[in-house]
C-alpha positions in Angstrom: 10.2 0.6 -40.2 14.0 2.2 -38.9 11.7 4.9 -38.0 9.4 3.2 -36.4 12.0 1.3 -34.5 13.8 4.8 -33.2 10.5 6.0 -32.4 9.4 2.5 -29.8 12.8 2.9 -29.0 12.8 6.5 -27.7 9.0 5.9 -26.1 10.3 3.2 -23.7 13.8 5.4 -22.7 10.9 8.1 -21.0 8.8 5.4 -19.6 12.0 3.2 -18.2 13.2 6.6 -16.6 10.3 7.8 -15.8 9.5 5.0 -13.9 13.4 4.4 -12.3 12.9 8.2 -11.1 9.4 7.4 -9.3 10.5 4.0 -8.2 13.5 6.0 -6.2 11.4 9.0 -4.8 8.7 6.1 -3.6 10.8 3.7 -2.1 14.8 5.3 -1.5 17.4 3.9 -3.4 18.8 2.6 -0.6 15.5 0.2 -0.7 16.6 -1.0 -4.7 19.1 -3.3 -3.4 17.8 -6.8 -3.2 18.9 -7.5 -0.9 17.9 -4.3 1.9 15.3 -5.9 4.2 14.9 -3.3 6.8 12.2 -1.1 4.0 9.8 -3.9 4.3 9.1 -4.2 8.0 5.6 -2.0 8.7 2.0 -2.0 7.2 1.1 -4.7 4.9 4.1 -5.5 3.1 6.3 -7.2 6.1 3.3 -10.3 5.6 4.4 -10.1 2.2 7.9 -10.5 2.7 7.7 -12.8 5.7 5.5 -14.7 3.6 7.9 -14.9 1.0 11.1 -15.9 2.8 9.0 -18.5 4.5 7.8 -19.6 0.8 11.3 -19.1 -1.0 13.7 -21.1 2.7 10.8 -23.7 2.2 10.5 -27.5 0.1 9.1 -27.6 -3.0 5.8 -29.4 -3.0 2.8 -29.9 -4.7 0.7 -27.3 -6.0 3.7 -25.3 -6.3 2.1 -22.6 -4.0 2.3 -24.3 -0.6 4.9 -24.5 2.4 4.6 -25.5 5.7 3.4 -22.3 8.2 4.3 -23.7 12.0 1.4 -24.9 14.3 -0.6 -23.9 11.2 -0.3 -26.5 8.7 0.0 -26.4 5.2 -0.4 -22.9 4.2 -0.1 -20.4 0.2 2.0 -18.2 -1.0 -1.3 -17.0 -2.8 -2.6 -15.4 1.1 0.5 -13.7 1.7 0.5 -11.1 -0.7 4.0 -12.1 -2.0 3.0 -11.7 -5.7 2.8 -15.7 -6.3 4.0 -15.9 -10.1 6.9 -13.4 -9.1 7.5 -15.6 -5.9 7.9 -18.8 -7.9 9.9 -17.8 -10.6 12.3 -16.5 -8.0 11.8 -19.3 -6.0 13.0 -21.6 -8.5 15.8 -19.9 -10.2 17.1 -17.8 -7.0 16.8 -19.6 -4.0 20.0 -20.8 -3.5 21.0 -16.5 -2.4 20.9 -15.5 1.4 17.1 -14.2 2.2 16.4 -11.2 -0.7 13.4 -9.0 -2.0 12.2 -8.4 -5.6 9.7 -5.5 -4.4 11.7 -3.5 -5.3 12.1 -4.6 -8.4 8.1 -5.8 -8.9 7.4 -1.8 -8.0 9.1 -1.2 -10.7 7.2 -3.3 -13.1 3.9 -2.2 -12.0 4.5 1.9 -12.6 6.1 0.7 -15.7 3.1 -1.1 -16.9 0.7 1.6 -15.2 2.5 4.5 -17.8 3.3 2.2 -21.2 -0.3 0.1 -21.3 -2.3 3.3 -20.5 0.1 5.3 -23.0 -1.3 2.5 -25.8 -4.7 2.7 -24.8 -4.5 6.8 -25.5 -3.0 5.9 -28.5 -5.7 4.2 -30.7 -7.7 7.7 -30.4 -4.7 9.7 -31.4 -1.3 9.7 -33.4 -0.3 12.7 -31.5 2.6 11.4 -29.6 3.2 14.5 -27.7 -1.2 13.3 -26.1 0.0 10.1 -25.2 2.5 11.1 -23.5 1.2 13.7 -20.7 -2.1 11.5 -20.5 -0.6 8.7 -19.6 1.1 10.2 -16.6 -2.4 10.7 -15.0 -1.9 7.2 -14.4 1.2 7.0 -13.5 0.7 9.5 -9.9 -2.5 8.3 -8.9 -3.2 8.2 -5.6 -5.2 5.0 -5.3 -2.0 2.8 -7.1 0.7 4.3 -5.2 -1.4 4.4 -1.9 -1.3 0.8 -2.7 2.9 1.0 -3.2 2.7 1.7 0.1 1.2 -0.3 2.1 -0.4 -3.2 0.3 2.8 -4.3 -2.5 1.1 -7.2 -4.8 -2.3 -5.3 -5.5 -0.4 -2.8 -7.2 -1.1 -4.1 -10.0 -2.9 -1.8 -11.6 -1.8 -1.9 -14.7 -3.9 -5.7 -15.2 -6.9 -3.9 -15.9 -5.5 -1.4 -17.7 -3.9 -4.1 -20.4 -7.5 -5.6 -19.7 -8.9 -3.0 -21.5 -6.2 -2.9 -24.5 -7.2 -6.2 -25.1 -10.8 -5.2 -25.7 -10.2 -1.8 -27.7 -7.5 -4.1 -30.3 -9.8 -6.5 -30.3 -7.7 -9.0 -32.4 -7.7 -12.3 -33.5 -7.2 -14.0 -29.8 -8.5 -11.9 -28.1 -10.8 -14.8 -25.9 -7.7 -16.5 -25.4 -5.9 -13.7 -24.3 -8.6 -12.6 -22.0 -8.6 -15.9 -20.0 -4.4 -15.8 -20.1 -5.3 -12.1 -18.2 -7.5 -13.7 -16.1 -5.0 -16.0 -15.1 -2.3 -14.1 -14.4 -4.0 -11.6 -12.2 -5.6 -14.6 -9.9 -1.1 -15.6 -10.1 -0.5 -11.7 -8.5 -3.4 -11.1 -6.5 -7.3 -12.6 -5.4 -8.6 -9.2 -5.8 -7.7 -8.2 -9.9 -8.5 -12.0 -10.7 -11.4 -11.4 -9.5 -13.1 -8.0 -10.7 -11.5 -9.3 -14.2 -13.9 -12.4 -14.6 -17.0 -10.7 -12.7 -16.2 -7.8 -15.8 -15.5 -10.9 -18.3 -18.7 -12.5 -16.9 -21.3 -10.1 -17.8 -20.0 -8.4 -21.4 -19.6 -11.9 -22.0 -23.0 -12.9 -21.3 -24.5 -9.8 -22.4 -23.0 -9.5 -26.0 -22.4 -12.9 -27.1 -24.8 -15.8 -28.7 -25.5 -17.5 -24.7 -24.1 -20.7 -26.8 -20.9 -19.7 -26.9 -21.1 -17.9 -23.5 -21.2 -21.3 -21.7 -18.9 -22.7 -24.1 -16.0 -19.2 -22.9 -17.2 -19.6 -20.0 -16.5 -23.2 -19.1 -12.8 -23.0 -20.9 -11.9 -20.6 -18.7 -13.4 -21.4 -15.8 -11.4 -24.8 -16.6 -8.7 -22.6 -17.2 -8.8 -20.8 -14.1 -8.8 -23.4 -11.9 -6.2 -25.4 -12.8 -3.5 -22.1 -12.6 -5.5 -21.1 -8.9 -4.7 -25.3 -8.2 -1.3 -25.2 -9.0 -1.0 -21.9 -6.4 -2.3 -23.4 -3.8 -5.5 -21.8 -3.7 -7.5 -24.5 -2.5 -5.0 -25.4 0.0 -8.0 -24.2 2.6 -11.3 -25.0 3.6 -14.1 -23.0 1.9 -15.1 -21.6 5.2 -11.5 -20.1 6.1 -11.0 -18.7 2.5 -14.7 -16.3 3.4 -13.9 -12.8 5.3 -15.4 -10.2 7.7 -16.1 -7.3 6.1 -18.6 -6.9 2.9 -20.2 -3.8 3.6 -17.9 -2.9 6.7 -14.5 -2.4 3.9 -16.3 -1.0 1.1 -16.6 3.0 -0.6 -18.0 6.0 0.6 -20.1 7.8 -2.2 -18.0 10.5 -1.6 -14.4 8.7 -2.0 -14.3 10.3 -5.4 -13.3 13.9 -3.7 -12.3 12.9 -0.1 -8.7 13.3 -0.8 -7.4 12.2 3.1 -6.7 8.7 4.1 -5.9 6.6 7.4 -4.4 3.6 7.9 -2.5 1.5 10.7 -2.5 5.0 12.4 -1.2 7.7 9.4 -2.8 10.1 8.4 -2.1 11.0 4.6 -3.3 14.4 2.9 -2.7 13.8 -1.1 -5.0 17.2 -2.0 -3.7 20.6 -1.2 -6.4 22.6 -2.4 -9.9 19.8 -1.2 -10.5 19.7 2.2 -10.9 15.9 3.8 -14.7 14.5 4.1 -15.8 12.2 7.9 -16.0 8.3 6.8 -16.0 5.5 8.9 -12.9 3.5 9.0 -13.6 0.5 6.8 -14.2 2.4 4.4 -10.5 3.3 4.0 -10.7 0.4 2.0 -12.9 2.4 -0.5 -10.8 5.7 -0.8 -10.7 6.7 -4.5 -10.2 9.9 -4.9 -9.4 11.4 -8.5 -7.1 14.4 -7.9 -8.4 18.0 -8.9 -7.2 17.7 -11.7 -8.4 14.6 -13.3 -12.0 15.8 -11.1 -11.4 18.8 -12.9 -10.9 17.7 -16.5 -13.8 15.1 -15.5 -16.7 17.9 -14.7 -15.1 19.8 -18.4 -15.7 16.6 -20.1 -19.0 15.6 -18.9 -20.3 18.4 -20.2 -18.9 18.0 -23.3 -20.5 15.1 -23.7 -24.0 15.9 -22.1 -24.3 18.4 -24.9 -24.9 15.7 -27.2 -21.9 16.5 -28.9 -21.0 12.5 -28.2 -23.1 9.8 -27.8 -23.3 5.9 -26.5 -24.7 4.9 -29.8 -23.9 0.9 -29.2 -24.3 -1.6 -28.1 -20.7 -2.1 -26.2 -21.4 1.1 -24.3 -24.0 0.2 -23.0 -22.7 -2.5 -21.3 -19.7 -1.2 -20.6 -21.9 1.4 -18.6 -23.9 -1.5 -17.0 -20.6 -2.8 -15.7 -19.6 0.2 -14.0 -23.3 0.3 -12.3 -22.4 -3.0 -11.0 -18.9 -2.1 -10.0 -20.2 0.5 -8.1 -23.5 -1.4 -6.1 -21.2 -3.6 -4.9 -17.9 -1.0 -4.4 -20.3 0.7 -2.0 -22.0 -2.6 -0.6 -25.6 -3.0 1.2 -24.8 0.0 3.7 -24.8 3.9 1.6 -22.8 6.5 3.7 -22.9 9.7 2.0 -19.4 11.2 4.0 -20.6 10.8 7.8 -24.8 10.2 6.7 -26.0 6.9 6.3 -28.4 7.1 3.7 -29.8 3.3 3.5 -28.8 -0.1 4.7 -30.0 -3.7 5.0 -30.0 -6.3 5.4 -27.9 -9.3 3.2 -29.6 -12.6 2.8 -26.6 -15.1 4.9 -25.9 -17.0 2.0 -25.4 -13.8 -0.4 -23.5 -12.1 2.5 -21.2 -15.3 2.8 -20.0 -15.1 -0.4 -19.8 -11.3 -0.9 -17.1 -12.1 1.9 -14.5 -13.5 -0.3 -14.8 -9.7 -2.0 -14.9 -8.2 1.4 -12.8 -5.3 0.3 -15.4 -4.2 -2.2 -13.9 -0.9 -2.0 -11.3 -1.9 -4.2 -14.2 -2.9 -6.9 -14.1 0.5 -8.0 -10.3 1.3 -9.5 -11.6 0.0 -12.9 -14.6 3.3 -12.8 -11.4 4.9 -11.6 -9.2 4.5 -15.0 -12.6 4.6 -16.9 -12.5 8.0 -15.3 -9.2 9.2 -16.4 -9.5 7.5 -20.3 -12.9 9.2 -21.2 -12.1 11.7 -19.9 -8.5 12.4 -22.0 -10.7 11.0 -24.7 -13.3 13.7 -24.9 -10.9 15.9 -24.5 -8.5 14.6 -27.6 -11.3 14.7 -29.7 -13.1 18.0 -28.9 -10.2 20.3 -29.2 -8.0 17.9 -31.2 -4.4 20.2 -31.9 -5.3 22.1 -28.7 -5.5 19.1 -26.9 -1.8 18.5 -25.5 -1.9 22.1 -23.8 -4.9 21.1 -22.5 -4.6 17.9 -20.5 -1.1 19.3 -19.7 -3.2 22.5 -17.7 -4.7 20.2 -16.3 -2.0 17.6 -15.5 -0.3 20.8 -13.1 -3.4 21.0 -11.1 -3.5 17.6 -11.0 0.6 17.3 -9.4 0.1 20.9 -6.9 -2.8 19.0 -5.5 -1.6 15.9 -5.0 1.9 17.2 -4.0 0.9 16.8 -0.1 0.9 13.3 -0.3 3.7 13.3 -2.9 5.4 14.9 0.4 4.2 11.7 2.9 5.7 9.0 0.5 9.1 10.6 -0.5 12.9 9.0 -0.5 11.1 5.7 1.2 9.5 8.4 4.2 6.3 5.9 4.1 8.2 2.5 4.5 10.5 3.5 8.1 8.0 6.0 9.9 6.7 3.1 12.1 10.1 0.3 10.9 10.7 -0.9 15.0 14.5 -1.8 14.4 15.6 -4.6 17.5 19.3 -3.3 18.3 19.2 -6.1 22.3 22.1 -8.8 21.7 19.5 -11.1 23.3 17.3 -11.6 19.9 21.1 -13.1 18.5 21.0 -15.6 21.5 17.2 -16.8 20.9 18.0 -17.3 17.4 21.0 -19.8 18.8 19.3 -21.0 21.2 16.0 -22.0 20.8 13.5 -23.6 18.2 10.7 -21.7 17.6 8.8 -18.1 19.2 5.1 -18.5 19.9 2.8 -16.4 21.7 0.9 -17.1 24.7 -2.6 -15.8 22.6 -1.7 -16.4 19.2 -3.5 -14.8 16.6 -3.3 -13.7 13.5 -2.0 -10.6 12.8 -1.5 -10.1 17.1 -0.6 -7.5 18.9 3.2 -8.3 19.1 3.9 -9.3 15.6 5.1 -5.9 14.5 7.3 -5.3 16.9 8.9 -8.6 16.0 9.2 -8.3 12.2 12.5 -7.2 11.9 14.3 -9.9 14.1 11.4 -12.5 12.0 12.7 -11.5 9.1 16.8 -11.8 10.2 16.1 -15.0 12.1 16.6 -18.6 11.4 13.6 -19.7 13.6 10.4 -20.9 13.0 7.7 -18.0 14.1 4.3 -19.0 14.8 4.1 -15.2 15.3 1.4 -14.4 11.9 0.1 -12.1 10.4 -1.8 -14.0 6.9 -4.7 -12.4 4.9 -6.3 -16.4 5.0 -5.2 -19.2 7.3 -6.7 -22.5 8.9 -8.7 -21.0 11.8 -9.6 -24.6 13.4 -5.5 -25.7 13.4 -5.1 -22.0 15.3 -7.4 -22.3 17.5 -6.1 -26.2 17.9 -2.0 -24.5 18.5 -3.7 -21.7 20.0 -5.1 -24.2 23.1 -2.1 -26.1 22.7 0.0 -23.6 24.1 -2.0 -23.1 26.5 -1.3 -26.7 28.3 2.0 -26.0 27.6 2.2 -23.1 29.9 0.0 -24.6 32.5 2.7 -27.6 32.2 4.9 -25.4 32.4 6.9 -27.9 29.9 8.0 -24.8 27.4 10.9 -27.2 25.6 12.7 -25.6 22.9 9.6 -22.6 22.7 10.7 -19.3 23.3 7.0 -17.3 23.8 6.8 -13.8 23.7 3.7 -12.8 27.1 0.9 -11.0 24.9 -0.5 -8.5 28.2 0.4 -7.9 31.2 -2.4 -10.1 32.4 -0.6 -13.2 31.1 2.7 -12.3 32.8 0.7 -12.0 36.1 -0.8 -14.7 35.7 2.5 -16.0 34.6 4.5 -15.0 37.0 2.4 -16.3 39.4 1.7 -19.9 38.3 6.0 -20.3 37.8 6.4 -18.6 41.7 8.1 -22.0 42.6 10.1 -22.8 39.6 13.0 -21.4 39.0 13.5 -23.2 35.8 11.0 -20.4 34.0 12.9 -17.3 32.8 11.3 -13.6 32.1 13.0 -11.5 30.4 11.8 -7.3 28.9 14.0 -6.5 26.4 13.6 -3.8 23.4 9.8 -3.6 25.8 8.8 -6.6 24.6 8.5 -9.8 27.5 9.6 -13.5 27.2 9.2 -16.7 28.6 11.1 -19.4 28.4 12.4 -22.5 30.3 16.0 -22.9 30.3 19.3 -21.0 32.1 20.9 -20.7 28.1 19.6 -17.3 29.2 20.1 -14.6 31.8 17.9 -12.5 33.2 18.9 -9.2 35.1 17.9 -8.1 38.3 16.5 -5.2 36.7 14.0 -7.4 34.8 13.1 -9.3 37.7 12.3 -6.7 39.9 10.6 -5.1 36.9 8.1 -8.7 37.4 7.9 -8.1 40.8 6.1 -5.3 40.5 3.7 -6.6 38.6 -0.2 -7.1 40.4 -2.8 -8.9 39.8 -5.8 -6.4 39.6 -8.3 -6.1 42.6 -11.6 -6.2 42.8 -13.8 -3.7 44.1 -16.9 -5.1 46.1 -20.4 -3.7 45.7 -19.7 -2.7 42.7 -20.7 -3.8 38.5 -17.2 -4.7 37.1 -17.4 -5.5 32.5 -15.0 -8.4 33.0 -13.2 -8.7 29.5 -9.3 -9.0 28.2 -8.5 -5.2 27.6 -7.0 -4.6 24.4 -4.2 -1.9 26.4 -1.8 -3.8 26.6 0.0 -1.8 29.4 -3.1 -2.2 31.5 -4.0 -5.4 33.4 -7.0 -7.2 34.0 -9.1 -9.9 35.7 -8.7 -12.0 33.6 -5.6 -14.6 32.5 -3.9 -16.7 30.7 -6.6 -19.2 28.7 -9.2 -16.8 28.6 -10.9 -14.7 25.7 
């Protein structure tokens, strides 16, 4: 008994040390501080941070995940990528603290469970500790995991897929109950994991068990899952606002598993020292699933051994798993199938089918369970085939994997990715705005507006209410109503305690002319951001006044065709001003 406990303690210590070391490498030592928020000001994680802070500083309500979003009514932590179960826990026990983040701890948990659960899976197939430990590193350094840690923190819980696999392998007396709990926990972390596991589980139960048991189980599963989802605020939005555009666009390319380059938020991340970039379309960045050269080679070796007849798909269980893989792969590549830059086939879907699939619009993520099955399959075949020599062979491929992925690791080293595009606002006006105004808004309110990433430093470090937002889902009608209320407010010039960030030079020029005789309205430009407000509480300077006066209307040429539309270039004046879309 003492030997078993010592061995377990040693293994746990190994994964804790590995996870903590890798965590520091990925986010930097300073980011471990829960009161350091600045490293979370870029990419999608800033939406997760602001969602958490809005929720933390709100009053408790029911459903438990709901909170009031200025100008938009009720929202939920579900739609802000905050890892809802963590957000709920830290709000209950630590909301009295100043603003803080738990995301560095969350990343540690994800790395640790990724390693330890893969270790437990491999342990089912060999009694050699060294083989388990070496093989689990493939899972920890997975490019699809590290990429998600860098851009979308709640989607880093790939360990949920491994936990589901482990429960399937154990097949204990609580097997069915565990499946229900795992899917429910997944819904409390991110909807995509719940959707993926529920789809896998439903297909498996339908094909494996008697139909009477399948119906009973599904009813229990869906009832419990619905209760958990309701409690967390999944149903706060109208159904039509939960469906999003993107199925058939945010998908997987047929060559994604060997394509090492990902383009995201203006950054190019090359994950391979050996393999070249393969062209794919912009939406297929969501289908990034590069295996790494080490995994590709060990998979080809294992596949050749398997096809030679040494191993066979012998039982019903394996056939069902293979069929589920086909379903997931088909959904991942969608109805718009590309092989690199070449379109293989595209076909239209029934609008009701397309609408339903809009809930899993980024379908490229559905390949993740297959991704990890490829690694598991490859390691198991090598372990069973080479037995005593398997640790040496796995180590050889692991070294190839690490060398190949080194350019990707370098992009993330010591938190470099988290501060790469961070914008820190330095002008003293921001503290004055926080003191003097109740709400900050935008002249063109929309999700992830043009200036959102420019002022995230201010939003995170201030107490002001913000109508400038970034959310995975939101009430579209209320957002449209807010936009038009703002238009009316701006046309009347009755701005009150609200300060507006001006979205474009076209709006700025329009407002300048609109308020030319109104001495109560002021314009300021600080940190290259134009703002308009009604107040004498903040002074503008001569430089700002002169810069504003230099902006002129766009001249309309005679006898020339004009493309009248709002320009995406914020520095260019279009023909259209405030209120046009």
